[in-house]
N, CA, C and O atoms as CSV, one atom per row, in Angstrom:
chain,resi,resn,atom,element,x,y,z
A,1,MET,N,N,46.693,134.235,-10.132
A,1,MET,CA,C,47.346,134.416,-8.840
A,1,MET,C,C,48.859,134.499,-9.037
A,1,MET,O,O,49.447,133.717,-9.784
A,2,ASP,N,N,49.469,135.453,-8.357
A,2,ASP,CA,C,50.926,135.549,-8.354
A,2,ASP,C,C,51.383,136.117,-7.007
A,2,ASP,O,O,50.562,136.378,-6.127
A,3,LEU,N,N,52.679,136.304,-6.854
A,3,LEU,CA,C,53.235,136.738,-5.570
A,3,LEU,C,C,52.753,138.121,-5.140
A,3,LEU,O,O,52.773,138.436,-3.950
A,4,SER,N,N,52.320,138.953,-6.091
A,4,SER,CA,C,51.939,140.323,-5.749
A,4,SER,C,C,50.574,140.409,-5.056
A,4,SER,O,O,50.277,141.417,-4.416
A,5,ASN,N,N,49.748,139.379,-5.171
A,5,ASN,CA,C,48.438,139.470,-4.535
A,5,ASN,C,C,48.166,138.350,-3.513
A,5,ASN,O,O,47.020,137.949,-3.311
A,6,LEU,N,N,49.231,137.854,-2.877
A,6,LEU,CA,C,49.050,136.850,-1.824
A,6,LEU,C,C,48.636,137.529,-0.527
A,6,LEU,O,O,49.192,138.568,-0.172
A,7,LYS,N,N,47.673,136.963,0.182
A,7,LYS,CA,C,47.207,137.500,1.463
A,7,LYS,C,C,46.971,136.334,2.419
A,7,LYS,O,O,46.681,135.224,1.974
A,8,PRO,N,N,47.094,136.574,3.743
A,8,PRO,CA,C,46.759,135.506,4.689
A,8,PRO,C,C,45.270,135.195,4.647
A,8,PRO,O,O,44.483,136.027,4.196
A,9,ALA,N,N,44.874,134.028,5.102
A,9,ALA,CA,C,43.473,133.611,5.106
A,9,ALA,C,C,42.647,134.552,5.963
A,9,ALA,O,O,43.144,135.082,6.956
A,10,LYS,N,N,41.411,134.763,5.596
A,10,LYS,CA,C,40.535,135.695,6.299
A,10,LYS,C,C,40.326,135.224,7.745
A,10,LYS,O,O,39.968,134.073,7.992
A,11,GLY,N,N,40.557,136.130,8.680
A,11,GLY,CA,C,40.378,135.830,10.095
A,11,GLY,C,C,41.600,135.229,10.768
A,11,GLY,O,O,41.582,135.022,11.982
A,12,SER,N,N,42.665,134.940,10.020
A,12,SER,CA,C,43.843,134.315,10.632
A,12,SER,C,C,44.788,135.329,11.260
A,12,SER,O,O,45.606,134.964,12.105
A,13,VAL,N,N,44.691,136.598,10.864
A,13,VAL,CA,C,45.576,137.631,11.404
A,13,VAL,C,C,44.723,138.685,12.094
A,13,VAL,O,O,43.819,139.261,11.488
A,14,LYS,N,N,45.024,138.937,13.392
A,14,LYS,CA,C,44.302,139.963,14.135
A,14,LYS,C,C,45.238,141.129,14.405
A,14,LYS,O,O,46.428,140.929,14.651
A,15,LYS,N,N,44.706,142.349,14.359
A,15,LYS,CA,C,45.514,143.530,14.661
A,15,LYS,C,C,45.450,143.795,16.145
A,15,LYS,O,O,44.395,143.659,16.763
A,16,ASN,N,N,46.600,144.181,16.731
A,16,ASN,CA,C,46.631,144.581,18.125
A,16,ASN,C,C,46.589,146.101,18.146
A,16,ASN,O,O,47.595,146.761,17.882
A,17,ASN,N,N,45.416,146.656,18.462
A,17,ASN,CA,C,45.248,148.105,18.429
A,17,ASN,C,C,45.523,148.768,19.769
A,17,ASN,O,O,45.344,149.979,19.902
A,18,LYS,N,N,45.959,147.994,20.774
A,18,LYS,CA,C,46.244,148.587,22.076
A,18,LYS,C,C,47.556,149.334,22.008
A,18,LYS,O,O,48.587,148.762,21.657
A,19,ARG,N,N,47.520,150.631,22.349
A,19,ARG,CA,C,48.761,151.410,22.418
A,19,ARG,C,C,49.144,151.504,23.882
A,19,ARG,O,O,48.586,152.302,24.635
A,20,LEU,N,N,50.115,150.667,24.280
A,20,LEU,CA,C,50.506,150.577,25.683
A,20,LEU,C,C,51.338,151.774,26.108
A,20,LEU,O,O,52.121,152.315,25.328
A,21,GLY,N,N,51.151,152.186,27.381
A,21,GLY,CA,C,51.974,153.245,27.956
A,21,GLY,C,C,51.720,154.613,27.365
A,21,GLY,O,O,52.650,155.409,27.234
A,22,ARG,N,N,50.461,154.908,27.000
A,22,ARG,CA,C,50.154,156.209,26.428
A,22,ARG,C,C,49.207,157.004,27.329
A,22,ARG,O,O,48.247,157.616,26.861
A,23,GLY,N,N,49.498,156.980,28.626
A,23,GLY,CA,C,48.720,157.774,29.580
A,23,GLY,C,C,47.637,156.977,30.265
A,23,GLY,O,O,47.158,155.967,29.751
A,24,GLU,N,N,47.256,157.463,31.463
A,24,GLU,CA,C,46.261,156.769,32.290
A,24,GLU,C,C,44.902,156.676,31.606
A,24,GLU,O,O,44.182,155.693,31.780
A,25,GLY,N,N,44.554,157.690,30.835
A,25,GLY,CA,C,43.245,157.725,30.198
A,25,GLY,C,C,43.025,156.608,29.189
A,25,GLY,O,O,41.884,156.244,28.900
A,26,SER,N,N,44.103,156.066,28.656
A,26,SER,CA,C,43.967,154.999,27.651
A,26,SER,C,C,43.587,153.662,28.279
A,26,SER,O,O,43.140,152.750,27.582
A,27,GLY,N,N,43.763,153.545,29.589
A,27,GLY,CA,C,43.442,152.297,30.271
A,27,GLY,C,C,44.626,151.351,30.354
A,27,GLY,O,O,44.580,150.371,31.097
A,28,SER,N,N,45.671,151.621,29.615
A,28,SER,CA,C,46.883,150.793,29.715
A,28,SER,C,C,48.115,151.683,29.807
A,28,SER,O,O,49.122,151.459,29.136
A,29,GLY,N,N,48.006,152.694,30.654
A,29,GLY,CA,C,49.158,153.570,30.907
A,29,GLY,C,C,49.865,153.079,32.140
A,29,GLY,O,O,49.761,151.901,32.482
A,30,GLY,N,N,50.583,153.951,32.820
A,30,GLY,CA,C,51.264,153.584,34.065
A,30,GLY,C,C,52.321,152.531,33.815
A,30,GLY,O,O,53.373,152.825,33.247
A,31,THR,N,N,52.047,151.289,34.240
A,31,THR,CA,C,53.032,150.220,34.061
A,31,THR,C,C,52.892,149.546,32.701
A,31,THR,O,O,53.673,148.650,32.382
A,32,ALA,N,N,51.930,149.948,31.906
A,32,ALA,CA,C,51.707,149.404,30.560
A,32,ALA,C,C,51.567,147.885,30.568
A,32,ALA,O,O,52.128,147.195,29.717
A,33,SER,N,N,50.819,147.377,31.533
A,33,SER,CA,C,50.529,145.934,31.669
A,33,SER,C,C,51.758,145.073,31.896
A,33,SER,O,O,51.747,143.874,31.615
A,34,ARG,N,N,52.832,145.694,32.413
A,34,ARG,CA,C,54.065,144.933,32.659
A,34,ARG,C,C,54.254,144.592,34.139
A,34,ARG,O,O,55.264,143.989,34.501
A,35,GLY,N,N,53.326,144.956,34.979
A,35,GLY,CA,C,53.505,144.717,36.410
A,35,GLY,C,C,54.419,145.775,36.997
A,35,GLY,O,O,54.670,146.796,36.356
A,36,HIS,N,N,54.924,145.551,38.208
A,36,HIS,CA,C,55.757,146.547,38.890
A,36,HIS,C,C,57.211,146.112,38.950
A,36,HIS,O,O,57.508,144.968,39.291
A,37,LYS,N,N,58.098,147.004,38.625
A,37,LYS,CA,C,59.557,146.862,38.776
A,37,LYS,C,C,60.121,145.551,38.210
A,37,LYS,O,O,59.415,144.812,37.524
A,38,GLY,N,N,61.356,145.279,38.491
A,38,GLY,CA,C,61.995,144.045,38.037
A,38,GLY,C,C,62.434,144.108,36.589
A,38,GLY,O,O,61.985,144.960,35.823
A,39,ALA,N,N,63.324,143.187,36.224
A,39,ALA,CA,C,63.908,143.191,34.887
A,39,ALA,C,C,62.866,143.028,33.785
A,39,ALA,O,O,63.014,143.584,32.697
A,40,LYS,N,N,61.805,142.259,34.073
A,40,LYS,CA,C,60.796,141.996,33.040
A,40,LYS,C,C,60.005,143.240,32.655
A,40,LYS,O,O,59.421,143.294,31.573
A,41,SER,N,N,59.982,144.245,33.537
A,41,SER,CA,C,59.240,145.462,33.219
A,41,SER,C,C,60.070,146.446,32.401
A,41,SER,O,O,59.532,147.421,31.876
A,42,ARG,N,N,61.364,146.204,32.290
A,42,ARG,CA,C,62.251,147.128,31.572
A,42,ARG,C,C,62.242,146.839,30.069
A,42,ARG,O,O,61.974,145.717,29.640
A,43,SER,N,N,62.534,147.854,29.297
A,43,SER,CA,C,62.615,147.652,27.841
A,43,SER,C,C,63.914,146.927,27.507
A,43,SER,O,O,64.921,147.104,28.193
A,44,GLY,N,N,63.894,146.120,26.466
A,44,GLY,CA,C,65.100,145.411,26.028
A,44,GLY,C,C,65.408,144.172,26.837
A,44,GLY,O,O,66.469,143.573,26.663
A,45,TYR,N,N,64.486,143.762,27.735
A,45,TYR,CA,C,64.752,142.593,28.574
A,45,TYR,C,C,64.615,141.296,27.777
A,45,TYR,O,O,63.659,141.118,27.022
A,46,SER,N,N,65.572,140.400,27.953
A,46,SER,CA,C,65.423,139.023,27.464
A,46,SER,C,C,66.233,138.134,28.389
A,46,SER,O,O,67.418,138.378,28.616
A,47,LYS,N,N,65.592,137.099,28.926
A,47,LYS,CA,C,66.299,136.263,29.903
A,47,LYS,C,C,67.273,135.315,29.201
A,47,LYS,O,O,67.054,134.901,28.062
A,48,LYS,N,N,68.337,134.990,29.903
A,48,LYS,CA,C,69.343,134.084,29.349
A,48,LYS,C,C,68.786,132.676,29.264
A,48,LYS,O,O,67.936,132.288,30.065
A,49,LEU,N,N,69.264,131.909,28.290
A,49,LEU,CA,C,68.843,130.533,28.103
A,49,LEU,C,C,69.210,129.712,29.342
A,49,LEU,O,O,70.364,129.728,29.772
A,50,GLY,N,N,68.255,129.007,29.910
A,50,GLY,CA,C,68.518,128.184,31.093
A,50,GLY,C,C,68.465,128.958,32.400
A,50,GLY,O,O,68.749,128.393,33.456
A,51,PHE,N,N,68.104,130.253,32.356
A,51,PHE,CA,C,68.044,131.066,33.582
A,51,PHE,C,C,66.864,130.625,34.435
A,51,PHE,O,O,65.755,130.451,33.929
A,52,GLU,N,N,67.110,130.441,35.752
A,52,GLU,CA,C,66.071,129.961,36.653
A,52,GLU,C,C,65.844,130.935,37.807
A,52,GLU,O,O,65.651,130.524,38.952
A,53,GLY,N,N,65.870,132.213,37.496
A,53,GLY,CA,C,65.572,133.223,38.512
A,53,GLY,C,C,66.634,133.354,39.571
A,53,GLY,O,O,66.322,133.732,40.700
A,54,GLY,N,N,67.869,133.059,39.255
A,54,GLY,CA,C,68.960,133.172,40.222
A,54,GLY,C,C,69.282,131.855,40.903
A,54,GLY,O,O,70.363,131.706,41.475
A,55,GLN,N,N,68.361,130.892,40.854
A,55,GLN,CA,C,68.650,129.554,41.377
A,55,GLN,C,C,69.731,128.930,40.500
A,55,GLN,O,O,69.813,129.214,39.305
A,56,MET,N,N,70.558,128.079,41.101
A,56,MET,CA,C,71.610,127.410,40.325
A,56,MET,C,C,70.956,126.594,39.209
A,56,MET,O,O,70.196,125.669,39.495
A,57,PRO,N,N,71.236,126.916,37.945
A,57,PRO,CA,C,70.534,126.237,36.845
A,57,PRO,C,C,70.907,124.760,36.715
A,57,PRO,O,O,71.974,124.323,37.145
A,58,LEU,N,N,69.990,124.014,36.110
A,58,LEU,CA,C,70.136,122.566,35.999
A,58,LEU,C,C,71.454,122.165,35.368
A,58,LEU,O,O,72.118,121.249,35.853
A,59,GLN,N,N,71.850,122.843,34.283
A,59,GLN,CA,C,73.077,122.435,33.592
A,59,GLN,C,C,74.330,122.664,34.435
A,59,GLN,O,O,75.389,122.119,34.124
A,60,ARG,N,N,74.220,123.475,35.515
A,60,ARG,CA,C,75.357,123.649,36.424
A,60,ARG,C,C,75.223,122.783,37.669
A,60,ARG,O,O,76.217,122.504,38.339
A,61,ARG,N,N,73.988,122.350,37.989
A,61,ARG,CA,C,73.771,121.486,39.152
A,61,ARG,C,C,74.196,120.054,38.873
A,61,ARG,O,O,74.708,119.369,39.758
A,62,VAL,N,N,73.982,119.600,37.635
A,62,VAL,CA,C,74.272,118.212,37.274
A,62,VAL,C,C,75.747,118.102,36.893
A,62,VAL,O,O,76.228,118.878,36.068
A,63,PRO,N,N,76.475,117.144,37.487
A,63,PRO,CA,C,77.908,117.059,37.201
A,63,PRO,C,C,78.210,116.518,35.808
A,63,PRO,O,O,77.409,115.803,35.206
A,64,LYS,N,N,79.385,116.881,35.321
A,64,LYS,CA,C,79.865,116.309,34.058
A,64,LYS,C,C,80.373,114.906,34.347
A,64,LYS,O,O,80.928,114.655,35.417
A,65,PHE,N,N,80.192,114.000,33.414
A,65,PHE,CA,C,80.766,112.676,33.582
A,65,PHE,C,C,80.927,112.008,32.232
A,65,PHE,O,O,80.352,112.450,31.237
A,66,GLY,N,N,81.702,110.951,32.201
A,66,GLY,CA,C,81.840,110.166,30.979
A,66,GLY,C,C,83.018,110.609,30.133
A,66,GLY,O,O,83.743,111.544,30.472
A,67,PHE,N,N,83.184,109.913,29.025
A,67,PHE,CA,C,84.304,110.156,28.137
A,67,PHE,C,C,83.915,109.714,26.746
A,67,PHE,O,O,83.375,108.620,26.577
A,68,LYS,N,N,84.174,110.531,25.751
A,68,LYS,CA,C,83.923,110.169,24.360
A,68,LYS,C,C,85.268,109.935,23.693
A,68,LYS,O,O,86.070,110.859,23.558
A,69,ASN,N,N,85.510,108.711,23.281
A,69,ASN,CA,C,86.779,108.379,22.660
A,69,ASN,C,C,86.776,108.854,21.209
A,69,ASN,O,O,85.988,108.352,20.407
A,70,PRO,N,N,87.638,109.808,20.851
A,70,PRO,CA,C,87.646,110.312,19.474
A,70,PRO,C,C,88.180,109.298,18.461
A,70,PRO,O,O,87.956,109.443,17.259
A,71,LYS,N,N,88.887,108.272,18.946
A,71,LYS,CA,C,89.474,107.284,18.032
A,71,LYS,C,C,88.639,106.004,17.926
A,71,LYS,O,O,89.090,105.010,17.356
A,72,ARG,N,N,87.407,106.033,18.483
A,72,ARG,CA,C,86.546,104.858,18.465
A,72,ARG,C,C,86.193,104.460,17.040
A,72,ARG,O,O,85.875,105.305,16.204
A,73,LYS,N,N,86.254,103.147,16.775
A,73,LYS,CA,C,85.834,102.610,15.483
A,73,LYS,C,C,84.466,101.986,15.677
A,73,LYS,O,O,84.301,101.081,16.495
A,74,GLU,N,N,83.488,102.466,14.930
A,74,GLU,CA,C,82.142,101.926,15.067
A,74,GLU,C,C,81.807,101.087,13.840
A,74,GLU,O,O,81.846,101.569,12.708
A,75,PHE,N,N,81.477,99.823,14.088
A,75,PHE,CA,C,81.186,98.888,13.006
A,75,PHE,C,C,79.687,98.757,12.794
A,75,PHE,O,O,78.901,98.908,13.728
A,76,HIS,N,N,79.303,98.477,11.566
A,76,HIS,CA,C,77.917,98.153,11.223
A,76,HIS,C,C,77.851,96.628,11.182
A,76,HIS,O,O,78.464,96.001,10.318
A,77,GLY,N,N,77.113,96.036,12.111
A,77,GLY,CA,C,77.078,94.576,12.222
A,77,GLY,C,C,76.115,93.931,11.235
A,77,GLY,O,O,74.988,94.394,11.054
A,78,ILE,N,N,76.573,92.859,10.603
A,78,ILE,CA,C,75.726,92.071,9.706
A,78,ILE,C,C,75.856,90.615,10.116
A,78,ILE,O,O,76.964,90.085,10.209
A,79,ASN,N,N,74.719,89.968,10.362
A,79,ASN,CA,C,74.725,88.588,10.833
A,79,ASN,C,C,74.739,87.580,9.689
A,79,ASN,O,O,74.429,87.907,8.543
A,80,LEU,N,N,75.105,86.350,10.030
A,80,LEU,CA,C,75.193,85.273,9.034
A,80,LEU,C,C,73.850,85.001,8.356
A,80,LEU,O,O,73.806,84.724,7.157
A,81,ASP,N,N,72.746,85.080,9.124
A,81,ASP,CA,C,71.440,84.825,8.512
A,81,ASP,C,C,71.110,85.865,7.433
A,81,ASP,O,O,70.455,85.547,6.441
A,82,THR,N,N,71.562,87.093,7.630
A,82,THR,CA,C,71.363,88.149,6.623
A,82,THR,C,C,72.180,87.843,5.374
A,82,THR,O,O,71.699,87.999,4.251
A,83,LEU,N,N,73.419,87.406,5.582
A,83,LEU,CA,C,74.283,87.046,4.450
A,83,LEU,C,C,73.685,85.886,3.657
A,83,LEU,O,O,73.706,85.888,2.426
A,84,GLN,N,N,73.153,84.894,4.375
A,84,GLN,CA,C,72.542,83.729,3.732
A,84,GLN,C,C,71.335,84.148,2.895
A,84,GLN,O,O,71.158,83.684,1.768
A,85,LYS,N,N,70.514,85.023,3.452
A,85,LYS,CA,C,69.330,85.515,2.751
A,85,LYS,C,C,69.727,86.276,1.476
A,85,LYS,O,O,69.105,86.109,0.426
A,86,LEU,N,N,70.761,87.105,1.581
A,86,LEU,CA,C,71.249,87.863,0.421
A,86,LEU,C,C,71.784,86.931,-0.659
A,86,LEU,O,O,71.532,87.129,-1.848
A,87,ALA,N,N,72.523,85.916,-0.230
A,87,ALA,CA,C,73.107,84.962,-1.176
A,87,ALA,C,C,72.019,84.208,-1.937
A,87,ALA,O,O,72.159,83.954,-3.133
A,88,GLU,N,N,70.937,83.849,-1.247
A,88,GLU,CA,C,69.829,83.137,-1.886
A,88,GLU,C,C,69.032,84.052,-2.824
A,88,GLU,O,O,68.678,83.652,-3.932
A,89,GLU,N,N,68.754,85.276,-2.375
A,89,GLU,CA,C,67.965,86.216,-3.184
A,89,GLU,C,C,68.670,86.619,-4.470
A,89,GLU,O,O,68.057,86.670,-5.537
A,90,HIS,N,N,69.969,86.906,-4.359
A,90,HIS,CA,C,70.722,87.424,-5.503
A,90,HIS,C,C,71.588,86.371,-6.199
A,90,HIS,O,O,72.287,86.665,-7.168
A,91,LYS,N,N,71.526,85.141,-5.685
A,91,LYS,CA,C,72.274,84.021,-6.253
A,91,LYS,C,C,73.748,84.372,-6.483
A,91,LYS,O,O,74.253,84.306,-7.604
A,92,VAL,N,N,74.423,84.747,-5.390
A,92,VAL,CA,C,75.844,85.096,-5.438
A,92,VAL,C,C,76.626,84.204,-4.494
A,92,VAL,O,O,76.084,83.661,-3.532
A,93,ALA,N,N,77.912,84.061,-4.786
A,93,ALA,CA,C,78.788,83.275,-3.921
A,93,ALA,C,C,79.805,84.172,-3.226
A,93,ALA,O,O,80.546,83.727,-2.350
A,94,GLU,N,N,79.831,85.448,-3.631
A,94,GLU,CA,C,80.779,86.387,-3.021
A,94,GLU,C,C,80.031,87.627,-2.553
A,94,GLU,O,O,79.288,88.252,-3.310
A,95,ILE,N,N,80.248,87.969,-1.279
A,95,ILE,CA,C,79.621,89.171,-0.721
A,95,ILE,C,C,80.726,90.087,-0.212
A,95,ILE,O,O,81.526,89.715,0.647
A,96,ASN,N,N,80.748,91.319,-0.779
A,96,ASN,CA,C,81.753,92.293,-0.360
A,96,ASN,C,C,81.077,93.616,-0.001
A,96,ASN,O,O,79.855,93.747,-0.075
A,97,ALA,N,N,81.895,94.590,0.388
A,97,ALA,CA,C,81.373,95.885,0.824
A,97,ALA,C,C,80.599,96.584,-0.287
A,97,ALA,O,O,79.554,97.183,-0.035
A,98,GLU,N,N,81.102,96.511,-1.503
A,98,GLU,CA,C,80.452,97.165,-2.643
A,98,GLU,C,C,79.051,96.580,-2.882
A,98,GLU,O,O,78.100,97.317,-3.141
A,99,PHE,N,N,78.939,95.252,-2.791
A,99,PHE,CA,C,77.663,94.552,-2.955
A,99,PHE,C,C,76.642,95.046,-1.921
A,99,PHE,O,O,75.479,95.277,-2.253
A,100,LEU,N,N,77.088,95.206,-0.657
A,100,LEU,CA,C,76.208,95.645,0.423
A,100,LEU,C,C,75.820,97.117,0.276
A,100,LEU,O,O,74.700,97.501,0.612
A,101,ARG,N,N,76.747,97.944,-0.224
A,101,ARG,CA,C,76.451,99.373,-0.424
A,101,ARG,C,C,75.440,99.577,-1.536
A,101,ARG,O,O,74.564,100.435,-1.427
A,102,GLU,N,N,75.551,98.785,-2.623
A,102,GLU,CA,C,74.618,98.909,-3.751
A,102,GLU,C,C,73.185,98.618,-3.316
A,102,GLU,O,O,72.241,99.189,-3.862
A,103,ARG,N,N,73.019,97.728,-2.330
A,103,ARG,CA,C,71.681,97.368,-1.849
A,103,ARG,C,C,71.265,98.172,-0.618
A,103,ARG,O,O,70.273,97.844,0.033
A,104,SER,N,N,72.023,99.226,-0.296
A,104,SER,CA,C,71.736,100.148,0.824
A,104,SER,C,C,71.638,99.447,2.174
A,104,SER,O,O,70.870,99.866,3.040
A,105,ILE,N,N,72.410,98.386,2.352
A,105,ILE,CA,C,72.427,97.692,3.637
A,105,ILE,C,C,73.401,98.397,4.580
A,105,ILE,O,O,73.172,98.476,5.787
A,106,VAL,N,N,74.490,98.904,4.006
A,106,VAL,CA,C,75.449,99.704,4.775
A,106,VAL,C,C,75.659,101.041,4.065
A,106,VAL,O,O,75.411,101.168,2.866
A,107,GLY,N,N,76.118,102.026,4.822
A,107,GLY,CA,C,76.384,103.351,4.264
A,107,GLY,C,C,77.710,103.391,3.524
A,107,GLY,O,O,78.474,102.427,3.536
A,108,LYS,N,N,77.968,104.512,2.884
A,108,LYS,CA,C,79.160,104.673,2.052
A,108,LYS,C,C,80.452,104.542,2.864
A,108,LYS,O,O,81.431,103.965,2.391
A,109,SER,N,N,80.449,105.086,4.096
A,109,SER,CA,C,81.684,105.070,4.881
A,109,SER,C,C,81.610,104.136,6.091
A,109,SER,O,O,82.462,104.212,6.976
A,110,ASP,N,N,80.605,103.257,6.143
A,110,ASP,CA,C,80.468,102.332,7.274
A,110,ASP,C,C,81.538,101.246,7.249
A,110,ASP,O,O,81.904,100.737,6.189
A,111,LEU,N,N,82.036,100.898,8.450
A,111,LEU,CA,C,82.920,99.743,8.601
A,111,LEU,C,C,82.019,98.536,8.877
A,111,LEU,O,O,81.085,98.627,9.674
A,112,ILE,N,N,82.294,97.424,8.227
A,112,ILE,CA,C,81.412,96.256,8.301
A,112,ILE,C,C,82.029,95.173,9.180
A,112,ILE,O,O,83.205,94.838,9.038
A,113,LYS,N,N,81.216,94.628,10.094
A,113,LYS,CA,C,81.649,93.495,10.908
A,113,LYS,C,C,80.625,92.383,10.751
A,113,LYS,O,O,79.426,92.605,10.921
A,114,VAL,N,N,81.100,91.184,10.426
A,114,VAL,CA,C,80.208,90.036,10.268
A,114,VAL,C,C,80.084,89.346,11.625
A,114,VAL,O,O,81.082,88.993,12.253
A,115,LEU,N,N,78.834,89.161,12.064
A,115,LEU,CA,C,78.541,88.572,13.366
A,115,LEU,C,C,77.942,87.179,13.199
A,115,LEU,O,O,77.458,86.830,12.122
A,116,GLY,N,N,77.976,86.391,14.263
A,116,GLY,CA,C,77.674,84.966,14.159
A,116,GLY,C,C,76.251,84.507,14.358
A,116,GLY,O,O,76.034,83.302,14.481
A,117,ARG,N,N,75.260,85.388,14.398
A,117,ARG,CA,C,73.879,84.943,14.593
A,117,ARG,C,C,73.335,84.297,13.315
A,117,ARG,O,O,73.564,84.791,12.212
A,118,GLY,N,N,72.631,83.216,13.478
A,118,GLY,CA,C,71.991,82.574,12.331
A,118,GLY,C,C,72.773,81.402,11.777
A,118,GLY,O,O,73.861,81.074,12.250
A,119,GLU,N,N,72.196,80.783,10.770
A,119,GLU,CA,C,72.754,79.571,10.157
A,119,GLU,C,C,73.196,79.890,8.734
A,119,GLU,O,O,72.510,80.598,7.997
A,120,LEU,N,N,74.351,79.355,8.367
A,120,LEU,CA,C,74.860,79.532,7.006
A,120,LEU,C,C,74.780,78.171,6.310
A,120,LEU,O,O,75.286,77.177,6.831
A,121,THR,N,N,74.144,78.124,5.130
A,121,THR,CA,C,73.982,76.842,4.443
A,121,THR,C,C,74.764,76.766,3.136
A,121,THR,O,O,74.961,75.678,2.595
A,122,SER,N,N,75.211,77.910,2.626
A,122,SER,CA,C,75.945,77.883,1.355
A,122,SER,C,C,77.395,78.326,1.534
A,122,SER,O,O,77.753,78.989,2.508
A,123,LYS,N,N,78.207,77.940,0.566
A,123,LYS,CA,C,79.633,78.280,0.578
A,123,LYS,C,C,79.770,79.722,0.071
A,123,LYS,O,O,79.398,80.034,-1.060
A,124,LEU,N,N,80.315,80.598,0.939
A,124,LEU,CA,C,80.418,82.017,0.593
A,124,LEU,C,C,81.836,82.548,0.773
A,124,LEU,O,O,82.580,82.104,1.647
A,125,THR,N,N,82.186,83.504,-0.072
A,125,THR,CA,C,83.408,84.287,0.122
A,125,THR,C,C,82.948,85.642,0.621
A,125,THR,O,O,82.257,86.373,-0.089
A,126,VAL,N,N,83.332,85.975,1.844
A,126,VAL,CA,C,82.854,87.211,2.470
A,126,VAL,C,C,84.023,88.157,2.703
A,126,VAL,O,O,85.079,87.768,3.201
A,127,GLU,N,N,83.797,89.422,2.324
A,127,GLU,CA,C,84.815,90.457,2.485
A,127,GLU,C,C,84.252,91.519,3.435
A,127,GLU,O,O,83.207,92.107,3.156
A,128,ALA,N,N,84.946,91.768,4.569
A,128,ALA,CA,C,84.488,92.766,5.540
A,128,ALA,C,C,85.683,93.321,6.305
A,128,ALA,O,O,86.806,92.836,6.167
A,129,HIS,N,N,85.422,94.350,7.118
A,129,HIS,CA,C,86.498,94.971,7.899
A,129,HIS,C,C,86.840,94.165,9.145
A,129,HIS,O,O,87.968,94.223,9.633
A,130,ALA,N,N,85.864,93.410,9.663
A,130,ALA,CA,C,86.110,92.587,10.857
A,130,ALA,C,C,85.116,91.428,10.899
A,130,ALA,O,O,84.043,91.484,10.298
A,131,PHE,N,N,85.502,90.372,11.627
A,131,PHE,CA,C,84.660,89.180,11.777
A,131,PHE,C,C,84.672,88.757,13.231
A,131,PHE,O,O,85.699,88.853,13.902
A,132,SER,N,N,83.535,88.289,13.721
A,132,SER,CA,C,83.531,87.710,15.060
A,132,SER,C,C,84.086,86.292,14.919
A,132,SER,O,O,84.089,85.719,13.829
A,133,LYS,N,N,84.550,85.742,16.029
A,133,LYS,CA,C,85.165,84.411,16.022
A,133,LYS,C,C,84.194,83.350,15.506
A,133,LYS,O,O,84.558,82.507,14.686
A,134,THR,N,N,82.934,83.405,16.004
A,134,THR,CA,C,81.935,82.408,15.605
A,134,THR,C,C,81.559,82.531,14.129
A,134,THR,O,O,81.329,81.528,13.453
A,135,ALA,N,N,81.498,83.771,13.638
A,135,ALA,CA,C,81.147,83.990,12.225
A,135,ALA,C,C,82.243,83.441,11.321
A,135,ALA,O,O,81.962,82.801,10.308
A,136,LYS,N,N,83.484,83.695,11.692
A,136,LYS,CA,C,84.631,83.230,10.893
A,136,LYS,C,C,84.645,81.703,10.832
A,136,LYS,O,O,84.851,81.110,9.773
A,137,GLU,N,N,84.421,81.080,11.999
A,137,GLU,CA,C,84.410,79.615,12.062
A,137,GLU,C,C,83.267,79.035,11.225
A,137,GLU,O,O,83.459,78.037,10.531
A,138,ALA,N,N,82.086,79.647,11.281
A,138,ALA,CA,C,80.913,79.155,10.551
A,138,ALA,C,C,81.114,79.253,9.042
A,138,ALA,O,O,80.725,78.348,8.305
A,139,ILE,N,N,81.720,80.350,8.579
A,139,ILE,CA,C,81.958,80.535,7.141
A,139,ILE,C,C,82.971,79.510,6.639
A,139,ILE,O,O,82.782,78.889,5.593
A,140,GLU,N,N,84.043,79.345,7.403
A,140,GLU,CA,C,85.099,78.408,7.004
A,140,GLU,C,C,84.638,76.949,7.131
A,140,GLU,O,O,85.126,76.091,6.396
A,141,ALA,N,N,83.720,76.657,8.040
A,141,ALA,CA,C,83.187,75.298,8.200
A,141,ALA,C,C,82.391,74.865,6.967
A,141,ALA,O,O,82.359,73.679,6.640
A,142,LYS,N,N,81.752,75.814,6.281
A,142,LYS,CA,C,80.985,75.515,5.070
A,142,LYS,C,C,81.866,75.550,3.815
A,142,LYS,O,O,81.358,75.426,2.701
A,143,GLY,N,N,83.173,75.716,3.987
A,143,GLY,CA,C,84.093,75.725,2.837
A,143,GLY,C,C,84.267,77.105,2.220
A,143,GLY,O,O,84.916,77.241,1.183
A,144,GLY,N,N,83.697,78.129,2.846
A,144,GLY,CA,C,83.837,79.484,2.338
A,144,GLY,C,C,85.151,80.108,2.788
A,144,GLY,O,O,85.935,79.484,3.504
A,145,SER,N,N,85.382,81.348,2.359
A,145,SER,CA,C,86.610,82.028,2.770
A,145,SER,C,C,86.282,83.433,3.292
A,145,SER,O,O,85.247,84.023,2.982
A,146,VAL,N,N,87.218,83.928,4.097
A,146,VAL,CA,C,87.061,85.209,4.765
A,146,VAL,C,C,88.183,86.132,4.317
A,146,VAL,O,O,89.353,85.754,4.361
A,147,LYS,N,N,87.832,87.351,3.882
A,147,LYS,CA,C,88.844,88.356,3.515
A,147,LYS,C,C,88.621,89.582,4.392
A,147,LYS,O,O,87.502,90.081,4.519
A,148,ILE,N,N,89.707,90.054,4.993
A,148,ILE,CA,C,89.603,91.253,5.829
A,148,ILE,C,C,90.061,92.465,5.021
A,148,ILE,O,O,91.159,92.480,4.464
A,149,ILE,N,N,89.190,93.489,4.968
A,149,ILE,CA,C,89.525,94.728,4.252
A,149,ILE,C,C,90.377,95.574,5.176
A,149,ILE,O,O,90.042,95.762,6.346
A,150,GLU,N,N,91.463,96.077,4.656
A,150,GLU,CA,C,92.354,96.934,5.487
A,150,GLU,C,C,91.849,98.347,5.521
A,150,GLU,O,O,92.458,99.204,6.161
């Protein structure tokens, strides 16, 4: 088998042998099964995307609203319980962005924010782009330290 002898599966392709618009005697002459008049009966017709027969289309009926801030900073949140679990599994005392990227917890260009959910039991040095107030207090209460990445 090669590319020169490939064929569709038997019975999957049907031929359309109707020759439309070839006189009344053929049975499909006259309007050639297109109905009477209107744009759809003309050759080359294709309706515009979202066209609703002249009715005001949905995308023009519904008002625009909202605002997308182009300068928004979106953080990837990581909770204290996740940090604790990582510290126990990998037996580390320092968690930074590189450590989290190697384990596919955050993406290459993600900004990291440490959040305060969960319990921290070990002394950790954590490096991230931002910290919530409760997370910072919890880390420092266990004798750990917080470094903010610029």
